[in-house]
Structure formats: structure tokens, C-alpha cells
N, C-alpha and C positions, 0 to 999 in steps of 0.2 A: 175506327181502325183498331184492331186488336192484334197484338203480337203473341206468338207462341213461345214456349220455353226454348225451342231450338233457335228461333230468331233472336231471342235475348242473348243466348250464349254466343251466337255468331257476332252480334253487335258488340258484345263485351270483348271478344277476341280482336275484332277490328279496332276497337278503341284501346286495346291493350290494358283491359281492366280484368283483374282476376276475380271470378265469381265461382264460388263452390256450388255444387249441384243443389244443395238445400237452400241456397240464397236465390236461385233463379226464379222461384215462384213469387216471393215478395218483391223482387226487383221488377218482374213482369207486371205485377199489379200496379206498382207506382208509375211505371212507364205508360201503361195503358190509361191510367187516370190523367196523366199529362196529355196524351194524345186525344183523349176524350174532351179535355178542356179546349184544345186547339180546334177540334171539330165544332164545338159550341161557338167559339169565337168566329169561325168561318161563316156560320149561319147568320151572324149579325148583319143587318142591312146598313151598309156604309155609303149608300148612294147619296151624293150631294155633300159628303163630308170631305173637307179639304185636308190634305196631309199636313201634319205639323212636325216641326223639328223639335218642339218643346211643348209640354202641356200647358204652360203658362204664357201669356202674352208678355214677352220681354224683348227689350232691345239690347243688343250686344254693345257693350262699351268698347269703342275702338280707340286706339292710340294712334298718334301720327306715325306714318311710315318713315322714320328717320333712323339713320345709322347711329347706334349707341356705342359701338366699339370701334377702335381705330383699325385701319386697314393694315394687317400684318402679313399679307400674302407673301411678299418678297422675303421677309424674315423667316417665315415658316418653310418656304420652299428651299431656302438656302440650307436648311438642316435635314431635308428629306433625302432618303437614300437614292431615289431616282425621279427626275423631273424632266419633261420634254414639252416644249411649247406652252409652258404654264400649267401643265397637267401632271398629276402624280402618276407614276408608273408603278403597277403592282404585278406580281407574278400571276401567270395564267393558272386558274384553278379548275376550269371546266374545259373538257376536250371538245 
């Protein structure tokens, strides 16, 4: 896949990146190199390869699921501007 200068300028505008006319050529070349690398990677045969969350075989150290802080809910809700049924009330911001 190869992008044109017009497409690069449009992408820059959408990303709100200022690119001067003389910069669009070098930027286009760099973006096209990245897209070429992506096309190369798509051609790799990954059949039978299990997805990994990490490249190394590691086990995550887990800690016990225990409360480490005291329950201060009542104390904090007592100083809140508006509370109802144990929930904090906030002003409506979306119509």
C-alpha cells in the first residue's frame, strides 16, 4: 500500500499535525516504509502459532486479595456535597 501526498496531507489534518508542503514528500516516504513493513509482516505464516501476552514464559506474581486500607466510606460521604443511598451525586454534564 502506498499513500500519495494528498492522502498524507489529509491524514496530517485529521491528526491535527502541521506539515508544510515541502515536508509531505519525506513524511510520505517514511509512512510508506512503515506500511511496507506491515505488509511484509502480514505475509508471515502464523498458522499454528499460539497468541502470547508476553514474549517470555513468565508467571505473574499474585498477591492475596485482602483489603489493605480501612473502610472510610461513611467518613468520606459525610463531607461530600451530595450523597443519596450511598452514592455520590454529580451534576449532569451530558444532555
